[in-house]
C-alpha positions as CSV (number, residue, x, y, z in Angstrom):
1,X,-144.4,-99.7,-26.0
2,X,-146.2,-100.7,-29.2
3,X,-149.5,-99.3,-27.9
4,X,-147.9,-96.0,-27.0
5,X,-146.2,-95.6,-30.4
6,X,-149.4,-96.6,-32.3
7,X,-151.3,-93.8,-30.7
8,X,-148.9,-91.3,-32.4
9,X,-150.1,-92.5,-35.8
10,X,-151.4,-95.5,-37.7
11,X,-150.4,-98.8,-36.2
12,X,-148.1,-101.0,-38.3
13,X,-147.8,-104.7,-38.6
14,X,-144.5,-104.5,-36.7
15,X,-146.4,-102.9,-33.8
16,X,-148.9,-105.8,-33.8
17,X,-146.0,-108.3,-33.9
18,X,-144.3,-106.6,-31.0
19,X,-147.5,-106.5,-28.8
20,X,-148.3,-110.2,-29.7
21,X,-144.7,-111.2,-29.0
22,X,-144.3,-112.9,-32.3
23,X,-142.8,-112.3,-35.8
24,X,-144.1,-110.0,-38.5
25,X,-144.4,-113.0,-40.8
26,X,-146.6,-114.8,-38.4
27,X,-148.9,-111.8,-38.0
28,X,-149.1,-111.5,-41.8
29,X,-150.1,-115.2,-42.0
30,X,-152.7,-114.9,-39.3
31,X,-154.3,-111.7,-40.6
32,X,-154.1,-112.9,-44.2
33,X,-155.8,-116.1,-43.3
34,X,-153.2,-118.0,-45.3
35,X,-154.0,-121.3,-43.8
36,X,-150.4,-121.6,-42.4
37,X,-150.5,-123.6,-39.2
38,X,-150.3,-121.6,-36.0
39,X,-151.6,-122.6,-32.6
40,X,-155.0,-121.4,-31.5
41,X,-153.4,-119.5,-28.6
42,X,-151.0,-117.6,-30.9
43,X,-153.8,-116.8,-33.4
44,X,-155.9,-115.4,-30.5
45,X,-153.0,-113.3,-29.3
46,X,-152.3,-111.8,-32.7
47,X,-156.0,-111.0,-33.3
48,X,-156.3,-109.4,-29.8
49,X,-153.2,-107.3,-30.5
50,X,-154.5,-106.1,-33.9
51,X,-157.8,-105.2,-32.3
52,X,-156.1,-103.4,-29.4
53,X,-154.1,-101.3,-31.8
54,X,-157.0,-100.8,-34.3
55,X,-154.7,-102.1,-36.9
56,X,-155.9,-101.9,-40.5
57,X,-153.8,-103.9,-43.1
58,X,-152.4,-101.7,-45.9
59,X,-154.3,-102.2,-49.2
60,X,-151.1,-101.6,-51.1
61,X,-149.2,-104.2,-49.2
62,X,-152.0,-106.7,-49.7
63,X,-151.9,-106.0,-53.4
64,X,-148.2,-106.7,-53.5
65,X,-148.5,-109.9,-51.7
66,X,-151.6,-111.2,-53.6
67,X,-150.8,-109.8,-57.0
68,X,-154.1,-107.9,-57.2
69,X,-156.6,-105.8,-55.4
70,X,-160.3,-105.6,-54.6
71,X,-160.7,-102.4,-56.6
72,X,-163.2,-102.1,-59.5
73,X,-163.1,-99.2,-61.9
74,X,-166.2,-97.4,-63.1
75,X,-166.0,-95.0,-66.1
76,X,-169.2,-93.1,-67.0
77,X,-169.7,-90.2,-69.5
78,X,-171.5,-87.8,-67.1
79,X,-171.7,-88.3,-63.4
80,X,-174.2,-85.4,-63.0
81,X,-176.9,-87.2,-65.1
82,X,-179.4,-88.7,-62.6
83,X,-179.5,-91.8,-64.8
84,X,-175.8,-92.5,-64.1
85,X,-176.2,-91.5,-60.4
86,X,-178.7,-94.3,-60.0
87,X,-176.5,-96.7,-61.9
88,X,-173.6,-95.8,-59.7
89,X,-175.7,-96.5,-56.6
90,X,-176.6,-100.0,-57.9
91,X,-172.9,-100.7,-58.5
92,X,-171.9,-99.3,-55.2
93,X,-174.4,-101.5,-53.3
94,X,-173.0,-104.7,-54.8
95,X,-169.4,-103.6,-54.2
96,X,-170.2,-103.1,-50.6
97,X,-171.9,-106.4,-50.2
98,X,-169.0,-108.2,-52.0
99,X,-166.3,-106.3,-50.2
100,X,-165.0,-104.5,-53.4
101,X,-163.9,-100.9,-53.7
102,X,-165.3,-98.7,-56.5
103,X,-163.0,-96.1,-58.2
104,X,-165.3,-93.7,-60.1
105,X,-164.1,-91.8,-63.2
106,X,-166.0,-89.2,-65.3
107,X,-164.9,-89.2,-68.9
108,X,-167.1,-86.1,-69.8
109,X,-167.9,-88.0,-73.0
110,X,-164.2,-87.6,-74.1
111,X,-162.6,-90.6,-75.8
112,X,-159.2,-89.3,-74.8
113,X,-160.1,-88.9,-71.1
114,X,-161.7,-92.3,-71.2
115,X,-158.5,-93.9,-72.4
116,X,-156.4,-92.0,-69.9
117,X,-158.6,-93.2,-67.1
118,X,-158.3,-96.8,-68.3
119,X,-154.6,-96.4,-68.3
120,X,-154.7,-95.2,-64.7
121,X,-157.0,-98.0,-63.6
122,X,-154.7,-100.6,-65.3
123,X,-151.7,-99.1,-63.5
124,X,-153.6,-99.5,-60.2
125,X,-154.1,-103.2,-61.0
126,X,-157.9,-103.0,-60.7
127,X,-159.7,-106.3,-61.0
128,X,-162.0,-105.1,-63.7
129,X,-163.8,-102.1,-65.2
130,X,-167.5,-101.3,-65.7
131,X,-167.5,-98.9,-68.7
132,X,-170.1,-96.7,-70.3
133,X,-167.9,-95.9,-73.3
134,X,-167.7,-92.7,-75.3
135,X,-165.7,-94.6,-78.0
136,X,-167.9,-95.8,-80.8
137,X,-165.0,-97.8,-82.3
138,X,-164.3,-99.6,-78.9
139,X,-160.6,-99.4,-79.6
140,X,-159.7,-98.8,-76.0
141,X,-161.7,-101.8,-74.8
142,X,-160.1,-104.0,-77.4
143,X,-156.6,-102.8,-76.4
144,X,-157.2,-103.4,-72.7
145,X,-158.9,-106.8,-73.2
146,X,-155.7,-107.8,-74.9
147,X,-153.8,-106.8,-71.8
148,X,-156.1,-109.1,-69.7
149,X,-158.4,-106.5,-68.2
150,X,-162.0,-107.6,-67.4
151,X,-164.9,-105.5,-68.7
152,X,-168.6,-105.1,-68.4
153,X,-170.0,-102.5,-70.9
154,X,-173.0,-100.5,-70.0
155,X,-175.6,-99.3,-72.6
156,X,-173.3,-100.4,-75.5
157,X,-173.2,-103.2,-77.9
158,X,-169.8,-104.8,-78.4
159,X,-169.5,-108.1,-80.2
160,X,-166.6,-109.6,-78.4
161,X,-167.1,-112.9,-76.6
162,X,-164.8,-112.0,-73.7
163,X,-166.5,-108.6,-73.0
164,X,-169.8,-108.7,-71.1
165,X,-172.5,-106.2,-72.0
166,X,-175.7,-105.0,-70.2
167,X,-178.1,-102.6,-71.8
168,X,-181.8,-102.1,-72.3
169,X,-183.9,-102.5,-75.4
170,X,-183.8,-98.9,-76.6
171,X,-185.5,-99.6,-79.9
172,X,-188.4,-101.2,-78.2
173,X,-188.6,-98.3,-75.8
174,X,-188.8,-95.8,-78.6
175,X,-191.4,-97.8,-80.4
176,X,-193.5,-97.9,-77.2
177,X,-193.2,-94.1,-76.9
178,X,-194.3,-93.4,-80.5
179,X,-197.1,-96.0,-80.2
180,X,-198.4,-94.4,-77.0
181,X,-198.5,-91.0,-78.8
182,X,-200.2,-92.5,-81.8
183,X,-202.9,-94.1,-79.5
184,X,-203.5,-90.6,-78.1
185,X,-204.2,-89.2,-81.6
186,X,-200.8,-87.8,-82.5
187,X,-199.3,-88.1,-86.0
188,X,-196.7,-85.3,-86.3
189,X,-194.3,-86.6,-83.6
190,X,-190.9,-84.9,-83.5
191,X,-187.7,-86.5,-82.3
192,X,-185.3,-84.5,-80.1
193,X,-181.8,-85.7,-79.3
194,X,-178.3,-84.8,-78.3
195,X,-175.7,-85.8,-81.0
196,X,-175.9,-89.4,-82.1
197,X,-172.5,-90.4,-80.7
198,X,-173.7,-93.4,-78.7
199,X,-175.2,-96.7,-79.7
200,X,-178.2,-96.2,-77.4
201,X,-179.2,-92.9,-79.0
202,X,-178.9,-94.4,-82.5
203,X,-181.1,-97.3,-81.3
204,X,-183.7,-94.9,-80.0
205,X,-183.8,-93.0,-83.3
206,X,-184.1,-96.3,-85.2
207,X,-187.0,-97.4,-83.0
208,X,-188.7,-94.0,-83.5
209,X,-188.4,-94.2,-87.3
210,X,-189.5,-97.9,-87.4
211,X,-192.6,-97.2,-85.3
212,X,-193.5,-94.0,-87.3
213,X,-193.4,-96.1,-90.4
214,X,-195.4,-98.9,-88.8
215,X,-198.1,-96.4,-87.9
216,X,-198.1,-95.0,-91.4
217,X,-196.5,-91.7,-90.3
218,X,-193.3,-91.9,-92.4
219,X,-194.3,-88.8,-94.4
220,X,-195.0,-86.9,-91.1
221,X,-191.6,-88.0,-89.7
222,X,-189.7,-86.3,-92.6
223,X,-188.1,-83.2,-91.3
224,X,-189.1,-83.9,-87.7
225,X,-185.8,-85.2,-86.4
226,X,-183.9,-82.5,-84.4
227,X,-180.3,-83.0,-83.2
228,X,-178.3,-80.6,-81.0
229,X,-174.9,-79.4,-82.0
230,X,-171.9,-81.6,-80.8
231,X,-169.4,-80.6,-78.1
232,X,-165.9,-82.0,-77.6
233,X,-166.2,-82.7,-73.8
234,X,-169.1,-82.3,-71.4
235,X,-168.0,-80.2,-68.4
236,X,-171.4,-78.8,-67.5
237,X,-174.0,-80.8,-65.7
238,X,-176.6,-78.9,-67.6
239,X,-175.4,-80.1,-71.0
240,X,-178.3,-82.3,-71.9
241,X,-180.9,-79.7,-70.6
242,X,-179.1,-77.1,-72.7
243,X,-179.3,-79.4,-75.7
244,X,-183.1,-79.8,-75.1
245,X,-183.4,-76.0,-75.0
246,X,-181.5,-75.8,-78.3
247,X,-183.7,-78.4,-80.0
248,X,-186.9,-76.7,-78.8
249,X,-185.7,-73.5,-80.4
250,X,-185.1,-75.4,-83.7
251,X,-188.6,-76.8,-83.5
252,X,-190.2,-73.4,-82.9
253,X,-188.0,-71.6,-85.5
254,X,-188.8,-74.1,-88.2
255,X,-192.5,-74.0,-87.4
256,X,-192.5,-77.8,-87.5
257,X,-196.2,-78.0,-86.7
258,X,-195.6,-81.0,-84.5
259,X,-198.1,-82.0,-81.9
260,X,-195.7,-84.0,-79.8
261,X,-192.0,-84.3,-79.1
262,X,-190.3,-87.6,-78.2
263,X,-187.0,-86.9,-76.4
264,X,-184.0,-89.2,-76.4
265,X,-183.8,-88.9,-72.6
266,X,-185.5,-87.1,-69.7
267,X,-182.8,-84.5,-69.3
268,X,-183.4,-83.4,-72.9
269,X,-187.1,-83.4,-72.2
270,X,-186.6,-81.1,-69.2
271,X,-184.7,-78.7,-71.5
272,X,-187.4,-78.9,-74.2
273,X,-190.2,-78.1,-71.7
274,X,-188.3,-75.3,-70.1
275,X,-187.6,-73.6,-73.5
276,X,-191.2,-74.1,-74.6
277,X,-192.5,-72.5,-71.4
278,X,-190.2,-69.5,-71.9
279,X,-191.7,-69.2,-75.4
280,X,-195.2,-69.3,-74.1
281,X,-195.9,-72.8,-75.4
282,X,-197.8,-74.9,-72.9
283,X,-197.1,-78.6,-72.2
284,X,-199.3,-80.6,-72.8
285,X,-202.0,-78.2,-73.9
286,X,-200.1,-76.9,-77.0
287,X,-197.4,-79.5,-77.4
288,X,-197.0,-83.0,-75.8
289,X,-193.6,-84.3,-74.6
290,X,-192.4,-87.8,-73.8
291,X,-189.0,-88.6,-72.2
292,X,-186.8,-91.7,-71.9
293,X,-185.2,-93.2,-68.8
294,X,-187.6,-92.2,-66.0
295,X,-185.0,-90.5,-63.8
296,X,-186.2,-89.5,-60.3
297,X,-187.1,-85.9,-61.2
298,X,-189.4,-86.9,-64.0
299,X,-192.3,-87.6,-61.7
300,X,-192.0,-84.3,-59.8
301,X,-191.3,-82.1,-62.9
302,X,-194.1,-79.8,-64.0
303,X,-195.9,-81.3,-65.7
304,X,-194.9,-84.8,-64.5
305,X,-193.4,-86.4,-67.6
306,X,-194.7,-89.4,-69.5
307,X,-191.5,-91.5,-70.1
308,X,-190.0,-94.8,-70.9
309,X,-188.5,-96.4,-67.7
310,X,-185.1,-98.0,-68.0
311,X,-184.1,-99.7,-64.7
312,X,-180.8,-97.8,-64.1
313,X,-180.3,-99.0,-60.5
314,X,-180.9,-102.6,-61.5
315,X,-178.6,-102.1,-64.5
316,X,-175.8,-101.0,-62.2
317,X,-176.4,-103.8,-59.8
318,X,-176.4,-106.4,-62.5
319,X,-173.3,-105.0,-64.1
320,X,-171.4,-105.2,-60.8
321,X,-172.6,-108.8,-60.3
322,X,-171.5,-109.7,-63.8
323,X,-168.1,-108.3,-63.4
324,X,-167.5,-109.9,-60.0
325,X,-168.7,-113.2,-61.3
326,X,-166.1,-112.9,-64.1
327,X,-163.5,-112.5,-61.4
328,X,-164.6,-115.8,-59.8
329,X,-166.1,-114.2,-56.7
330,X,-169.8,-114.8,-57.4
331,X,-172.0,-117.5,-56.2
332,X,-173.3,-118.1,-59.7
333,X,-172.5,-116.9,-63.2
334,X,-174.8,-114.5,-65.1
335,X,-175.3,-114.2,-68.9
336,X,-172.4,-112.3,-70.5
337,X,-174.9,-110.3,-72.5
338,X,-178.1,-109.0,-71.0
339,X,-180.9,-106.7,-72.3
340,X,-183.4,-105.3,-69.8
341,X,-187.0,-104.5,-70.9
342,X,-188.3,-100.9,-70.9
343,X,-191.7,-99.9,-69.4
344,X,-194.0,-97.1,-70.4
345,X,-194.8,-94.7,-67.5
346,X,-197.8,-92.6,-68.3
347,X,-198.1,-89.2,-66.5
348,X,-199.3,-85.8,-67.5
349,X,-197.2,-84.4,-70.3
350,X,-199.2,-85.9,-73.2
351,X,-202.5,-84.4,-74.4
352,X,-205.2,-86.8,-75.7
353,X,-206.1,-85.6,-79.2
354,X,-208.6,-88.3,-80.1
355,X,-211.8,-86.8,-81.3
356,X,-210.2,-83.4,-81.7
357,X,-208.9,-81.6,-84.7
358,X,-205.1,-81.3,-84.6
C-alpha cells in the first residue's frame, strides 16, 4: 500500500515505516544515523524500504531536529561580473565536495539589499555566510556577528578577530601594472575606475599612486585619475563596461595626453577600449591599456589585454573551506585572514615606447 501511495507523490517517512513494518521514530533514527541501537536486520529493512520508495528526507525536518542546516549563504555585489562568476564556481565546488548547499544572493552593490539578504539568510538558519560586502562601515556584519552568524569576507578588510577575510594584494597588483608600463617607456599613465566605494578599489588607487611616485611620475599622475559617476544600485550587467566608456570619454574630452590607461578591473578596461575604438583611437598603437583581474574574456578580447591576474576561482574555493572549517566540518583549520598574490599577465594591449618619442 505504501508503495502505491508513494507513487502518487513524494514518499514520506510514514510510508517508509509502513513498508519496513516499524515505527516512524525508528526510521528517523536509522536514516539519521543517530547511533541509537537497532538490529542489523531492522536497519537493513529500513534502508531497503527507503530505497524502494526513493525516499528523500526533508531538509526542513532535518533542520528542526538538528537545530541547523547545511546551507551556506553567498552575497556578492554583481553576479554578472565574470570575476564573481569564477568565485562562485570555486565556492560551489567546495560546497558540493563537503555536502553543503549554497544560497546565492545578488546585492547589486546596495547596502540595503545586502542587509535584507542577510536577514533572510539568518531567518533560514544558514550555517554561515560568504560576503563580498557593499557596506564600507561593515555595520551589517558587526550586527550579525553579534547574533552568532559565521562570516568569511571576500575582497574586504575587516579588523574583527571573529570574522575571517580573504583577499588579494591589490596595492601590489597596481604597483606591478604601473611598473610594467614604466618599463615599456610610459610616463603619463592614467587611472580609470568605477566609484571608490570598495576597499579593493581604494587599494588599487593607492598602489597606483605609490608606484607613480616611486617611478618619479608624481607630476604626470596629477590630473590623470578618472572616476565614473556613482549609481545607487547596479541592475545592469554592463555597468562596469559602461563606466569604462564614460571614463574613456573623460580622458578624450580633457585631452589628457596619456600614453596608457591602467583600469581598476578588466570590465572597465573592456569599456575603455570599446569607447576608444568608437572614437578612432587604436589600442595599443595610440593608447595602451592594462586591466586587473584576468577574467576569462581578457585573453580573447581584441586586443588580448595585459592584466593583473587575481585568482578568483581559488579565492572562492578557499573562502568556502575557511567558512566550513569555522563550522567544525573541515579536516584542518586555515588562517582566518589570507591575502593571495597577484601575477602580471602580459598580452598585446601595451605598446613598447622605449627608444621612441612619446
